[in-house]
C-alpha positions as CSV (number, residue, x, y, z in Angstrom):
1,M,0.0,0.0,0.0
2,S,1.1,3.6,-0.6
3,M,1.9,6.0,2.3
4,E,-1.4,7.9,1.7
5,N,-3.4,4.7,2.5
6,P,-1.4,2.8,5.2
7,P,-2.8,-0.6,6.3
8,P,-5.0,-0.5,9.4
9,P,-3.8,-2.3,12.5
10,A,-4.9,-5.8,13.4
11,L,-6.9,-4.4,16.3
12,I,-9.4,-3.1,13.7
13,R,-9.2,-5.9,11.1
14,V,-9.7,-9.0,13.4
15,P,-12.9,-7.7,15.2
16,I,-14.4,-6.6,11.9
17,R,-13.8,-10.1,10.2
18,I,-15.2,-11.9,13.3
19,V,-18.4,-9.8,13.3
20,V,-18.7,-10.2,9.5
21,L,-18.2,-14.0,9.7
22,V,-20.9,-14.3,12.4
23,V,-23.3,-12.3,10.3
24,V,-22.5,-13.8,6.8
25,L,-22.3,-17.5,7.8
26,P,-26.1,-18.0,8.4
27,I,-26.9,-16.0,5.3
28,R,-24.5,-18.2,3.1
29,M,-25.8,-21.4,4.6
30,T,-29.4,-20.3,4.0
31,W,-28.5,-19.4,0.4
32,D,-26.8,-22.7,-0.2
33,A,-29.7,-24.6,1.3
34,L,-32.2,-22.7,-0.9
35,A,-30.1,-23.3,-4.0
36,A,-29.8,-27.0,-3.2
37,A,-33.5,-27.3,-2.6
38,A,-34.3,-25.5,-5.8
39,H,-32.0,-27.8,-7.8
40,L,-33.5,-30.8,-6.1
41,L,-37.0,-29.6,-6.8
42,D,-36.1,-28.9,-10.5
43,R,-34.6,-32.3,-11.0
44,T,-37.2,-34.4,-9.2
45,V,-40.5,-32.5,-9.6
46,L,-40.5,-29.7,-12.1
47,R,-38.7,-31.4,-15.0
48,P,-40.6,-34.7,-14.8
49,T,-43.9,-32.8,-14.4
50,G,-43.1,-30.6,-17.4
51,R,-42.2,-33.6,-19.5
52,G,-45.4,-35.5,-18.4
53,I,-47.5,-32.4,-19.2
54,A,-45.8,-32.0,-22.6
55,W,-46.2,-35.7,-23.4
56,A,-49.9,-35.7,-22.4
57,W,-50.6,-32.5,-24.3
58,T,-48.8,-33.9,-27.4
59,G,-50.9,-37.1,-27.2
60,V,-54.1,-35.1,-26.7
61,G,-53.2,-32.8,-29.6
62,R,-52.4,-35.7,-31.9
63,G,-55.7,-37.5,-30.9
64,L,-57.7,-34.3,-31.5
65,A,-55.9,-33.7,-34.8
66,L,-56.7,-37.3,-36.0
67,V,-60.3,-37.0,-34.8
68,F,-60.9,-33.6,-36.5
69,T,-59.0,-34.6,-39.6
70,G,-61.2,-37.7,-40.0
71,V,-64.4,-35.7,-39.3
72,G,-63.3,-33.0,-41.8
73,R,-62.5,-35.5,-44.5
74,G,-65.8,-37.2,-44.0
75,I,-67.7,-34.0,-44.2
76,A,-65.7,-32.9,-47.3
77,W,-66.4,-36.3,-49.0
78,V,-70.1,-36.0,-48.2
79,F,-70.3,-32.4,-49.4
80,R,-68.4,-33.2,-52.6
81,H,-70.7,-36.2,-53.5
82,T,-74.0,-34.6,-52.4
83,V,-73.6,-30.9,-53.3
84,T,-70.6,-30.1,-55.4
85,R,-70.8,-32.8,-58.1
86,P,-74.6,-32.6,-58.6
87,A,-74.4,-28.8,-58.7
88,R,-71.6,-28.9,-61.3
89,W,-73.5,-31.5,-63.4
90,L,-76.7,-29.4,-63.1
91,Y,-74.9,-26.3,-64.3
92,G,-73.0,-28.0,-67.2
93,A,-75.9,-30.3,-68.4
94,V,-79.0,-28.2,-67.8
95,L,-78.5,-24.6,-66.8
96,A,-75.8,-23.7,-69.3
97,P,-77.6,-25.1,-72.4
98,V,-81.0,-23.6,-71.3
99,G,-79.2,-20.3,-70.7
100,R,-77.6,-20.5,-74.1
101,G,-80.9,-21.3,-75.8
102,I,-82.7,-18.5,-74.0
103,G,-79.8,-16.1,-74.9
104,W,-80.0,-17.2,-78.5
105,V,-83.8,-16.7,-78.6
106,L,-83.6,-13.3,-76.9
107,T,-80.7,-12.3,-79.3
108,G,-82.8,-13.2,-82.3
109,V,-85.8,-11.3,-81.0
110,W,-83.6,-8.3,-80.2
111,H,-82.0,-8.3,-83.6
112,G,-85.4,-8.6,-85.3
113,L,-86.9,-5.7,-83.2
114,G,-83.7,-3.7,-83.9
115,W,-84.0,-4.3,-87.6
116,L,-87.7,-3.4,-87.5
117,F,-87.4,-0.3,-85.5
118,T,-84.3,0.8,-87.5
119,G,-86.3,0.5,-90.8
120,V,-89.2,2.4,-89.3
121,G,-86.9,5.0,-87.9
122,H,-85.1,5.5,-91.2
123,G,-88.5,5.9,-93.0
124,L,-89.7,8.4,-90.5
125,G,-86.4,10.2,-90.6
126,W,-86.5,10.4,-94.4
127,F,-90.2,11.7,-94.3
128,F,-89.6,14.4,-91.7
129,T,-86.3,15.4,-93.3
130,G,-88.1,16.0,-96.6
131,V,-90.9,17.9,-94.8
132,G,-88.3,20.0,-92.9
133,R,-86.3,20.8,-96.0
134,G,-89.5,21.9,-97.9
135,L,-90.6,24.1,-95.0
136,A,-87.1,25.5,-94.7
137,W,-87.0,26.3,-98.5
138,F,-90.4,28.1,-98.2
139,F,-89.6,30.2,-95.2
140,V,-86.1,31.1,-96.6
141,R,-87.8,32.4,-99.8
142,V,-90.5,34.3,-97.9
143,G,-87.8,35.8,-95.5
144,R,-85.7,36.9,-98.5
145,G,-88.7,38.6,-100.1
146,L,-89.6,40.4,-96.9
147,A,-86.0,41.4,-96.4
148,W,-85.7,42.8,-99.9
149,F,-89.0,44.8,-99.5
150,F,-88.1,46.3,-96.2
151,A,-84.5,47.0,-97.3
152,G,-85.8,49.0,-100.4
153,L,-88.4,50.8,-98.2
154,W,-85.6,51.8,-95.8
155,R,-83.3,52.9,-98.5
156,G,-86.1,55.2,-100.0
157,I,-86.8,56.7,-96.6
158,V,-83.1,57.3,-95.9
159,F,-82.5,58.8,-99.4
160,G,-85.5,61.2,-99.0
161,A,-84.5,62.3,-95.5
162,D,-80.9,62.9,-96.7
163,R,-82.0,65.1,-99.6
164,L,-84.4,67.1,-97.4
165,W,-81.7,67.6,-94.7
166,R,-79.2,68.7,-97.3
167,G,-81.6,71.3,-98.7
168,L,-82.5,72.7,-95.3
169,S,-78.8,72.8,-94.3
170,V,-77.9,74.9,-97.4
171,A,-80.8,77.3,-96.9
172,G,-80.1,77.7,-93.2
173,L,-76.4,78.2,-93.9
174,W,-77.0,81.0,-96.5
175,L,-79.6,82.6,-94.2
176,G,-77.2,82.6,-91.2
177,R,-74.4,84.1,-93.3
178,A,-76.7,86.8,-94.6
179,V,-78.0,87.7,-91.1
180,F,-75.0,87.2,-88.8
181,V,-71.8,87.2,-90.9
182,W,-71.9,89.5,-93.9
183,P,-72.9,92.7,-91.9
184,W,-70.0,92.3,-89.5
185,V,-67.6,91.4,-92.3
186,G,-68.5,94.6,-94.1
187,L,-68.3,96.7,-91.0
188,W,-64.8,95.3,-90.2
189,R,-63.5,95.5,-93.7
190,Y,-64.9,98.9,-94.8
191,V,-65.1,100.9,-91.5
192,V,-62.9,99.6,-88.6
193,V,-59.8,98.6,-90.6
194,P,-59.5,101.9,-92.6
195,V,-60.1,104.0,-89.4
196,C,-57.6,102.0,-87.3
197,R,-55.0,101.8,-90.1
198,Y,-55.0,105.5,-91.3
199,G,-56.3,107.2,-88.1
200,I,-54.2,105.4,-85.4
201,A,-51.5,103.0,-86.7
202,V,-49.9,105.3,-89.4
203,P,-49.6,108.3,-87.0
204,A,-48.3,106.1,-84.2
205,V,-45.6,104.5,-86.4
206,W,-44.5,108.0,-87.6
207,L,-44.4,109.3,-84.0
208,Y,-42.3,106.2,-82.8
209,R,-39.8,106.4,-85.7
210,Q,-39.4,110.2,-85.8
211,V,-39.7,111.2,-82.1
212,L,-39.7,108.3,-79.5
213,A,-36.9,106.2,-80.9
214,P,-34.3,109.0,-81.1
215,L,-35.3,110.3,-77.7
216,G,-35.1,106.8,-76.0
217,T,-31.7,106.1,-77.6
218,G,-30.3,109.4,-76.2
219,L,-31.7,108.8,-72.7
220,A,-30.3,105.2,-72.7
221,F,-26.8,106.5,-73.6
222,L,-26.9,109.2,-70.9
223,L,-28.1,106.7,-68.2
224,E,-25.4,104.2,-69.1
225,K,-22.6,106.7,-69.0
226,A,-23.8,108.6,-66.0
227,V,-25.2,105.8,-63.7
228,F,-24.4,102.2,-64.7
229,V,-20.6,102.6,-65.4
230,P,-19.8,104.4,-62.1
231,V,-21.9,101.9,-60.1
232,A,-20.2,98.9,-61.8
233,A,-16.7,100.5,-61.2
234,F,-17.6,101.1,-57.5
235,F,-18.6,97.4,-57.1
236,T,-15.6,96.1,-59.0
237,Y,-12.8,98.2,-57.6
238,V,-14.0,99.2,-54.1
239,L,-16.8,97.1,-52.5
240,I,-15.7,93.6,-53.6
241,P,-12.0,94.1,-52.7
242,L,-13.1,95.6,-49.4
243,L,-15.3,92.6,-48.6
244,R,-12.7,90.1,-49.7
245,Y,-9.7,91.4,-48.0
246,G,-11.4,93.0,-45.0
247,V,-14.0,90.3,-44.0
248,V,-13.6,87.0,-45.8
249,V,-9.8,86.5,-45.7
250,P,-9.6,87.4,-41.9
251,V,-12.5,85.1,-41.1
252,L,-11.0,82.2,-43.0
253,W,-7.6,82.8,-41.3
254,F,-9.2,82.9,-37.9
255,D,-11.1,79.7,-38.6
256,R,-8.1,77.8,-39.9
257,S,-5.6,79.1,-37.4
258,V,-7.7,79.5,-34.2
259,L,-11.0,77.8,-34.2
260,T,-10.0,74.5,-35.8
261,P,-7.0,73.9,-33.4
262,V,-9.1,74.8,-30.4
263,G,-11.9,72.5,-31.5
264,Q,-9.5,69.6,-32.2
265,G,-7.9,70.2,-28.7
266,L,-11.3,70.2,-27.0
267,G,-12.3,67.0,-29.0
268,W,-9.1,65.3,-27.8
269,F,-9.5,66.5,-24.2
270,F,-13.2,65.7,-23.4
271,P,-13.0,62.0,-24.4
272,R,-9.9,61.6,-22.3
273,L,-11.7,63.4,-19.4
274,G,-14.7,61.1,-19.8
275,R,-12.6,58.0,-19.8
276,G,-10.7,59.1,-16.7
277,I,-14.0,59.8,-14.9
278,A,-15.3,56.4,-15.9
279,V,-12.1,54.6,-14.8
280,G,-12.3,56.5,-11.4
281,Q,-15.9,55.5,-11.0
282,V,-15.1,51.9,-11.7
283,W,-12.2,51.8,-9.2
284,L,-14.4,53.6,-6.6
285,A,-17.2,51.0,-7.1
286,R,-14.7,48.1,-6.8
287,A,-13.3,49.7,-3.6
288,V,-16.7,50.1,-2.1
289,F,-18.7,47.1,-3.3
290,V,-16.2,44.4,-4.5
291,W,-13.0,44.4,-2.6
292,P,-14.5,44.1,0.9
293,W,-16.5,41.0,-0.1
294,V,-13.5,39.5,-1.9
295,G,-11.3,40.1,1.2
296,L,-14.0,38.5,3.4
297,W,-14.3,35.5,1.1
298,R,-10.5,35.0,0.5
299,F,-9.2,35.7,4.0
300,V,-12.1,34.7,6.3
301,L,-14.6,32.2,4.7
302,V,-12.2,30.2,2.7
303,P,-9.7,29.6,5.6
304,V,-12.5,28.8,8.0
305,V,-14.2,26.3,5.6
306,R,-10.9,24.8,4.5
307,Y,-9.1,24.4,7.8
308,G,-12.2,24.2,10.1
309,I,-14.6,21.9,8.1
310,V,-13.1,20.4,5.0
311,G,-9.7,19.4,6.5
312,P,-11.2,17.5,9.5
313,L,-13.8,15.8,7.2
314,A,-11.1,14.8,4.7
315,W,-8.9,13.4,7.4
316,L,-11.9,11.5,8.9
317,W,-12.8,10.2,5.4
318,N,-9.2,9.2,4.5
319,R,-8.1,7.9,7.9
320,V,-11.2,6.4,9.4
321,L,-14.1,5.8,7.0
322,V,-12.2,4.6,3.9
323,P,-10.0,2.0,5.9
324,V,-13.0,0.7,7.8
325,A,-15.1,0.4,4.5
326,R,-12.2,-1.3,2.7
327,E,-11.7,-3.8,5.7
328,V,-15.5,-4.4,5.7
329,R,-15.3,-5.2,1.9
330,D,-12.3,-7.5,2.2
331,A,-13.9,-9.1,5.3
332,L,-17.1,-9.7,3.4
333,A,-15.2,-11.4,0.5
334,V,-13.1,-13.6,2.8
335,C,-16.0,-14.5,5.1
336,W,-18.2,-15.3,2.1
337,R,-15.6,-17.8,0.8
338,V,-15.1,-19.2,4.4
339,A,-18.8,-19.6,4.8
340,G,-19.0,-21.3,1.5
341,Y,-16.4,-23.9,2.6
342,V,-18.3,-24.4,5.9
343,S,-21.6,-24.7,4.1
344,L,-20.1,-27.2,1.6
345,A,-18.8,-29.3,4.5
346,V,-22.2,-29.2,6.2
347,G,-24.0,-30.1,3.0
348,R,-21.7,-33.0,2.3
349,A,-22.3,-34.3,5.9
350,L,-26.1,-34.0,5.5
351,G,-25.9,-35.7,2.0
352,W,-24.0,-38.6,3.4
353,A,-26.5,-39.0,6.3
354,F,-29.4,-38.9,3.8
355,R,-27.9,-41.5,1.5
356,T,-27.1,-43.8,4.5
357,L,-30.5,-43.4,6.2
358,V,-32.9,-43.0,3.3
359,G,-31.3,-43.6,-0.2
360,R,-29.8,-47.1,0.3
361,P,-32.9,-48.6,2.0
362,A,-35.1,-47.1,-0.8
363,A,-32.9,-48.5,-3.5
364,W,-33.0,-52.0,-1.9
365,F,-36.8,-51.8,-1.6
366,W,-37.1,-50.8,-5.3
367,R,-34.8,-53.6,-6.5
368,S,-36.2,-56.3,-4.3
369,V,-40.0,-55.4,-4.2
370,C,-41.2,-52.9,-6.8
371,A,-39.3,-54.2,-9.9
372,P,-40.5,-57.8,-9.6
373,V,-44.1,-56.6,-9.0
374,G,-43.9,-54.2,-12.0
375,H,-42.5,-57.0,-14.3
376,W,-45.4,-59.3,-13.3
377,V,-48.0,-56.5,-14.0
378,R,-46.4,-55.8,-17.4
379,D,-46.3,-59.4,-18.5
380,S,-49.6,-60.7,-17.0
381,V,-51.9,-57.7,-17.3
382,W,-50.7,-55.0,-19.7
383,A,-49.5,-57.2,-22.6
384,P,-52.9,-59.2,-23.0
385,A,-54.9,-56.0,-22.8
386,R,-52.8,-54.3,-25.5
387,R,-53.2,-57.4,-27.8
388,A,-57.0,-57.3,-27.3
389,A,-57.1,-53.6,-28.1
390,V,-55.1,-54.2,-31.3
391,Q,-57.4,-57.0,-32.5
392,A,-60.5,-54.8,-31.8
393,G,-59.0,-52.0,-33.8
394,R,-58.3,-54.2,-36.8
395,A,-61.9,-55.6,-36.7
396,A,-63.3,-52.0,-36.7
397,K,-61.0,-51.0,-39.6
398,E,-62.2,-54.0,-41.7
399,A,-65.9,-53.2,-40.9
400,L,-65.3,-49.6,-41.9
401,A,-63.6,-50.6,-45.2
402,S,-66.6,-53.0,-46.1
403,A,-69.1,-50.2,-45.3
404,R,-67.1,-47.8,-47.5
405,A,-67.1,-50.2,-50.4
406,T,-70.9,-50.7,-50.1
407,V,-71.4,-47.0,-50.1
408,R,-69.2,-46.5,-53.1
409,E,-71.1,-49.2,-55.1
410,A,-74.5,-47.6,-54.2
411,L,-73.2,-44.1,-55.3
412,A,-71.8,-45.5,-58.6
413,S,-75.2,-47.1,-59.5
414,A,-77.1,-43.9,-58.5
415,R,-74.6,-41.9,-60.6
416,A,-75.2,-44.1,-63.7
417,T,-78.9,-43.8,-63.3
418,V,-78.7,-40.0,-63.0
419,R,-76.4,-39.8,-66.0
420,E,-78.9,-41.8,-68.2
421,A,-81.8,-39.6,-67.0
422,L,-79.8,-36.4,-67.7
423,A,-78.8,-37.7,-71.2
424,S,-82.4,-38.3,-72.1
425,A,-83.4,-34.9,-70.8
426,R,-80.6,-33.3,-72.7
427,A,-81.7,-34.9,-76.0
428,T,-85.3,-33.8,-75.3
429,V,-84.2,-30.2,-74.6
430,R,-82.0,-30.1,-77.8
431,E,-84.9,-31.3,-79.9
432,A,-87.2,-28.7,-78.4
433,L,-84.6,-26.0,-78.9
434,A,-84.1,-27.0,-82.5
435,S,-87.8,-26.9,-83.3
436,A,-88.1,-23.6,-81.5
437,R,-85.2,-22.2,-83.4
438,A,-86.7,-23.3,-86.8
439,T,-90.1,-21.8,-85.8
440,V,-88.5,-18.5,-84.8
441,R,-86.5,-18.5,-88.1
442,E,-89.6,-19.1,-90.1
443,A,-91.6,-16.4,-88.2
444,R,-88.7,-13.9,-88.8
445,R,-88.7,-14.7,-92.6
446,D,-92.5,-14.3,-92.7
447,A,-92.3,-11.0,-90.9
448,W,-89.6,-9.8,-93.4
449,R,-91.7,-10.8,-96.4
450,A,-94.7,-9.0,-94.8
451,L,-92.7,-5.9,-94.3
452,V,-90.6,-5.8,-97.5
453,G,-92.5,-8.1,-99.9
454,G,-91.1,-10.6,-102.4
455,A,-91.0,-14.3,-103.0
456,R,-89.9,-16.8,-100.4
457,S,-86.1,-17.3,-100.6
458,P,-84.8,-20.8,-100.0
459,E,-82.8,-21.7,-96.9
460,P,-79.0,-21.6,-97.1
461,G,-78.7,-25.4,-96.7
462,E,-82.1,-26.3,-98.2
463,P,-82.0,-27.8,-101.8
464,E,-83.9,-26.1,-104.5
465,A,-86.7,-27.8,-106.3
466,A,-85.3,-29.4,-109.4
467,R,-86.7,-28.2,-112.6
468,A,-88.4,-30.8,-114.9
469,R,-86.3,-32.4,-117.6
470,T,-86.4,-35.7,-119.6
471,L,-84.1,-38.5,-118.8
472,G,-81.3,-39.1,-121.3
473,S,-82.1,-36.2,-123.7
474,T,-82.3,-32.4,-123.7
475,T,-85.9,-32.3,-124.6
476,N,-87.7,-30.2,-122.0
477,V,-91.2,-30.8,-120.7
478,P,-93.6,-28.3,-122.1
479,G,-94.1,-25.4,-119.7
480,A,-91.0,-26.3,-117.6
481,A,-87.7,-24.5,-117.4
482,P,-84.6,-26.5,-118.3
483,A,-82.5,-27.7,-115.3
484,P,-78.7,-27.7,-115.2
485,E,-76.8,-31.0,-115.4
486,I,-75.2,-30.6,-112.0
487,S,-75.8,-32.8,-108.9
488,L,-77.2,-31.4,-105.7
489,R,-74.2,-32.5,-103.8
490,K,-71.8,-30.5,-106.1
491,R,-74.0,-27.4,-105.9
492,G,-74.2,-27.9,-102.2
């Protein structure tokens, strides 16, 4: 061990191990006893019971499976021979042919009705189409005539109104000119214009050219030379230099040389002054609010907690609690092993006592009493009973096979009888359907001849009536048409 964790003295170690051994030994022995009892119960009770239950459940399941399989097969065989096959035969031999015949009859009737109504519809359509075209032609011609009449009438009305409006417009225009325009035009042209031109304009032009223009030119020359030139010279040579060199230049020099340096100095001084004041306030706040608490924490609380509380607790933990806990842990491990050895020795002693007192007498009793009795029961009771059960099962199987053969023969004879009856019924149905088909065909031809008219046409497969002729010569019977020299089979 290191010098930080020195080994505890034996004065502490030995009492701790003694106390732990006294406490742990009953617990370990109880644990070992419970484990041995659980293993014994598992080997002697639970496993055999589970195997027996599994074997019984397997046997019961197989028996139930055989029973339900046999019952299901029997029900399936009965259903197949009493329902499925008769229904299949009824559908294939009766329902399907009857359905085809009914479908064929309904198809023929439908086609006949369709042809009939199609012809009637085409006839009605042709009739109403002709009527509609005639009415359309008539109304188109009437509409065109009415349109031509009203168009001519409207053109005449428009032409008359246009000529009347043009005449009235020309008359009104001339009347308006004569009343409102021509007097004022004459007054302006022959009175106002001569008076203004020769009484006002011509004297005013002469007065401007001969009097006002020379007088204005002289006055402008005198005003320019006497007023404008001295004023411009005063502004150019006196007032502007005085303002420039007496006001503007000194003001610019004072701004550049005095105001700008003073402003820059004040701009440098005031930020430094603000920073100094802020730093002084920060140091003052620290000195008032921070440094006293820091000194209290660093020089009072920390030493008191470190050397008054933490140091003694750490010493107690490192020097007392940790060694005691370590010794208790080591003592628990050692005492658990020692208790295991003690429990093993006690268990072996109890096992030897149980084998000597119970096991050997029980084995002797099994070999000497139970085994001979079991062999006698097996040979004298169980074997004859099993042979009798096997013989009874064989007899029942043979009886079941004979009953099955009898049922098969009866079903075969019944099936043959049903087949014969169905064959005769099928032939009767076919004959009835053929006669019904021929009747419907003949009725359809008669309806066609009644609707369209014409002679009766022979059937496609029906031979024509041979025309009369003499045997061995080309002489015809009077009043009969000559027949061709071709057999019916070749014309077929």
